[in-house]
C-alpha positions as CSV (number, residue, x, y, z in Angstrom):
1,M,9.2,112.3,-62.6
2,R,12.3,114.3,-62.3
3,R,15.2,113.7,-64.6
4,L,18.0,111.8,-63.2
5,R,21.5,113.2,-63.1
6,S,24.6,111.3,-63.5
7,A,27.3,111.5,-60.5
8,R,30.8,110.3,-61.1
9,A,31.7,107.9,-58.3
10,T,35.3,108.0,-57.1
11,S,35.8,104.6,-59.0
12,G,35.4,106.6,-62.1
13,S,32.1,104.7,-63.1
14,Y,28.7,106.6,-63.3
15,T,25.7,105.9,-61.4
16,N,22.4,107.6,-61.5
17,C,20.9,109.3,-58.4
18,W,17.9,111.7,-57.8
19,D,18.6,115.5,-57.7
20,T,17.2,115.2,-54.1
21,A,17.6,119.2,-53.6
22,R,15.2,119.8,-56.4
23,V,12.8,117.1,-55.4
24,G,12.6,118.6,-51.9
25,D,12.1,122.2,-53.3
26,D,9.2,120.7,-55.5
27,V,7.5,119.0,-52.4
28,A,7.9,122.2,-50.4
29,K,6.3,124.2,-53.3
30,S,3.5,121.7,-53.7
31,V,2.7,121.8,-49.9
32,A,2.8,125.7,-49.9
33,E,0.3,125.7,-52.8
34,L,-2.1,123.4,-51.1
35,G,-2.0,125.6,-47.9
36,A,-1.0,122.5,-45.9
37,G,1.2,122.9,-42.7
38,R,4.7,121.6,-43.0
39,L,5.8,118.9,-40.3
40,D,8.9,119.4,-38.4
41,A,9.8,115.6,-38.6
42,S,11.1,114.4,-42.0
43,L,12.5,111.1,-43.3
44,A,15.9,111.2,-45.2
45,N,16.7,109.1,-48.2
46,R,18.0,106.0,-46.5
47,V,18.7,102.6,-47.8
48,I,16.9,101.0,-44.9
49,Y,13.7,102.1,-46.0
50,A,13.9,100.2,-49.3
51,D,15.6,97.2,-47.4
52,A,12.9,97.1,-44.9
53,L,10.0,97.3,-47.5
54,G,11.4,94.6,-49.4
55,R,11.4,92.4,-46.4
56,G,7.9,93.1,-45.6
57,L,8.9,95.0,-42.4
58,G,8.6,98.6,-41.1
59,V,11.8,100.4,-40.5
60,V,11.5,100.0,-36.7
61,E,11.1,96.4,-37.2
62,A,14.2,96.0,-39.4
63,K,16.4,98.0,-37.0
64,K,15.1,99.1,-33.7
65,S,17.7,101.9,-33.3
66,G,19.5,104.2,-35.6
67,P,18.6,107.3,-37.5
68,A,15.9,105.9,-39.5
69,A,14.1,104.5,-36.5
70,D,14.5,107.8,-34.9
71,E,13.1,109.7,-37.8
72,V,10.0,107.4,-38.1
73,R,9.3,107.5,-34.4
74,A,9.5,111.5,-34.5
75,L,7.1,111.5,-37.4
76,A,4.7,109.1,-35.8
77,Q,4.8,111.2,-32.6
78,E,4.0,114.3,-34.5
79,V,1.3,113.1,-36.4
80,A,-0.3,111.6,-33.4
81,G,-0.1,114.9,-31.8
82,I,-1.9,116.5,-34.6
83,L,-4.5,113.8,-34.7
84,E,-4.7,114.4,-30.8
85,L,-4.2,110.4,-30.1
């Protein structure tokens, strides 16, 4: 796993967060090494994903509209197109 970096919040306290730019670069590199195609749709790092999972729900079940629901629908539509469903 990537190391966590410390980010100073406006309150002056420190919190741990992922260095998401580096994680994204690592994922892109791994995809290229596999020779796999990259999807146009992507999922951002959103709290709703963890919240929905913790409640035993999918994102669209937890909140039918919003950016996360739009991302999941776009991803499902793109995968369905690849699988010719």
